[in-house]
C-alpha positions as CSV (number, residue, x, y, z in Angstrom):
1,X,178.6,194.3,99.2
2,X,177.4,197.6,99.7
3,X,174.7,198.3,102.7
4,X,172.2,199.6,100.0
5,X,172.5,196.3,97.9
6,X,172.1,194.0,100.8
7,X,169.0,196.1,102.1
8,X,167.3,195.8,98.5
9,X,168.4,192.1,98.7
10,X,166.9,191.5,102.1
11,X,162.9,190.9,101.4
12,X,164.2,188.5,98.7
13,X,166.4,186.5,101.0
14,X,163.3,186.6,103.8
15,X,160.8,185.3,100.9
16,X,163.0,182.7,100.1
17,X,163.7,181.6,103.8
18,X,160.2,181.8,104.4
19,X,160.0,179.4,101.1
20,X,162.6,177.3,102.3
21,X,161.4,176.7,106.2
22,X,157.9,176.0,104.9
23,X,159.3,173.7,102.1
24,X,161.6,171.7,105.0
25,X,158.8,171.5,107.5
26,X,156.4,169.8,104.8
27,X,159.4,167.6,103.8
28,X,159.4,166.5,107.4
29,X,156.3,166.1,107.7
30,X,156.0,163.8,104.8
31,X,158.7,161.4,106.7
32,X,162.0,162.6,105.3
33,X,164.5,162.2,108.1
34,X,168.2,161.4,108.3
35,X,169.1,164.1,110.3
36,X,166.9,166.5,108.4
37,X,169.5,166.4,105.2
38,X,167.1,164.8,103.0
39,X,164.4,167.2,104.1
40,X,166.7,170.2,103.2
41,X,167.5,168.8,99.8
42,X,163.9,168.3,99.1
43,X,163.5,171.7,100.2
44,X,166.2,173.1,97.8
45,X,164.8,171.4,95.2
46,X,161.2,172.4,95.9
47,X,162.6,176.1,95.7
48,X,164.0,175.5,92.4
49,X,160.7,173.8,91.4
50,X,158.6,176.8,92.8
51,X,160.8,179.5,91.0
52,X,160.9,177.7,87.7
53,X,157.0,177.7,88.0
54,X,156.6,181.1,88.9
55,X,159.3,182.0,86.0
56,X,156.8,179.9,83.3
57,X,154.6,183.0,82.1
58,X,158.2,185.3,81.4
59,X,159.7,182.5,79.8
60,X,156.7,181.8,77.3
61,X,156.8,185.3,76.6
62,X,160.4,185.4,76.2
63,X,160.2,182.5,73.4
64,X,157.5,184.3,71.7
65,X,159.6,187.4,71.7
66,X,162.5,185.2,69.9
67,X,159.9,184.0,67.3
68,X,159.3,187.3,66.8
69,X,162.6,188.4,66.4
70,X,163.5,185.7,64.0
71,X,160.3,186.9,61.8
72,X,161.6,190.1,61.4
73,X,165.5,189.2,60.9
74,X,165.3,188.9,57.1
75,X,163.7,192.6,56.7
76,X,166.1,193.8,59.5
77,X,169.1,192.2,57.6
78,X,167.7,194.3,54.2
79,X,167.3,197.2,56.1
80,X,171.0,197.1,57.4
81,X,172.0,196.2,53.6
82,X,170.5,198.9,52.4
83,X,172.0,201.6,54.8
84,X,175.2,199.8,55.0
85,X,178.1,202.4,54.7
86,X,176.1,205.4,55.2
87,X,176.8,207.7,58.1
88,X,175.2,210.7,57.2
89,X,172.5,211.8,59.9
90,X,169.3,211.8,57.5
91,X,170.0,208.2,56.2
92,X,171.0,207.1,60.5
93,X,167.5,208.6,61.1
94,X,165.8,206.8,58.3
95,X,168.1,203.5,59.2
96,X,166.5,203.7,62.8
97,X,162.9,204.9,62.2
98,X,162.5,201.7,59.4
99,X,164.0,199.1,62.1
100,X,161.8,200.6,64.9
101,X,158.9,200.1,62.4
102,X,160.0,196.6,61.4
103,X,160.0,195.5,65.1
104,X,157.0,197.3,65.8
105,X,155.4,195.4,63.1
106,X,156.2,191.8,64.2
107,X,156.1,192.8,68.0
108,X,160.0,192.7,68.5
109,X,161.3,193.8,71.9
110,X,164.0,192.9,74.2
111,X,163.0,190.9,77.1
112,X,165.4,189.7,80.1
113,X,162.9,189.2,82.8
114,X,163.4,185.8,83.5
115,X,167.5,186.2,83.6
116,X,167.0,188.9,86.0
117,X,164.6,187.5,88.3
118,X,166.6,184.1,88.3
119,X,169.7,186.2,89.3
120,X,168.0,187.9,92.2
121,X,166.6,184.7,93.5
122,X,170.1,183.1,93.3
123,X,171.6,186.2,95.0
124,X,169.1,185.8,97.7
125,X,169.5,182.4,98.1
126,X,173.5,182.8,98.2
127,X,173.3,185.0,101.0
128,X,170.8,183.1,103.0
129,X,173.1,180.2,102.8
130,X,175.9,182.4,104.0
131,X,173.7,184.0,107.0
132,X,172.7,179.9,107.8
133,X,176.7,179.1,107.8
134,X,177.4,181.9,110.1
135,X,174.6,180.6,112.4
136,X,172.5,183.8,112.1
137,X,168.5,183.5,111.9
138,X,167.0,185.3,109.0
139,X,163.3,185.7,108.2
140,X,161.0,182.3,109.0
141,X,164.4,180.8,109.2
142,X,164.3,180.5,113.2
143,X,167.6,179.3,114.9
144,X,166.3,175.8,115.5
145,X,165.9,175.8,111.5
146,X,169.5,177.3,111.1
147,X,171.0,174.6,113.6
148,X,169.0,172.0,111.4
149,X,170.3,173.2,108.1
150,X,173.7,173.7,109.7
151,X,174.2,169.9,110.9
152,X,172.6,168.9,107.3
153,X,174.8,167.0,105.2
154,X,174.5,166.6,101.1
155,X,176.6,164.1,99.4
156,X,178.5,163.7,102.6
157,X,179.4,167.7,102.6
158,X,178.0,169.5,105.6
159,X,176.2,172.6,104.9
160,X,178.2,174.7,107.1
161,X,181.6,173.1,106.5
162,X,184.1,175.4,104.8
163,X,186.1,174.8,101.6
164,X,189.9,174.9,102.1
165,X,189.4,176.7,105.2
166,X,188.5,180.0,103.3
167,X,185.5,182.1,103.5
168,X,183.6,180.0,100.8
169,X,181.1,177.5,102.2
170,X,180.3,174.2,101.4
171,X,176.7,175.7,101.0
172,X,178.3,177.6,97.9
173,X,178.4,174.0,96.6
174,X,174.5,173.5,97.1
175,X,173.9,177.3,95.6
176,X,175.6,176.2,92.5
177,X,173.7,172.8,92.3
178,X,170.5,175.0,92.5
179,X,171.8,177.8,89.9
180,X,172.6,174.6,87.8
181,X,168.9,173.4,88.5
182,X,167.5,176.6,88.1
183,X,169.2,177.8,84.7
184,X,169.8,174.3,82.8
185,X,166.5,173.7,80.8
């Protein structure tokens, strides 16, 4: 990935590292042990819950926008039917103006905020997991945290094991599970 993209993603990766380290420490404090594996799994689940909790206001807004779009759909379909086949500039301009007016009347806009935020968080999580697998400390994830995460196992798979000897890490499995937990309602 490009250097610019990585530099833009670094604050997100650092924030996730801070949150994971804190959640891991809290899980250990609450008594989760087992070499820290259960604590790391609890930290990942906690991360998912925090991200989903932070996205609730955006999700509510997106649902409201979807309802507004459903209310506007009959009027928009009527406009499309009336202007079907017309390609002259005046008709196209009037169609766009009427469409805008209906969307404004019903409060319809396009909201992709939750999806974008989840994507950025998941990319940051993936980058963090790659750094952990490589043994690099990042943000609040000290070398001790990284060593503990690398020795942890989830479902018998070490978090730092490689899959098929390639460049993909078993952490990708955990990242995919986190992705599914974040995106599946």
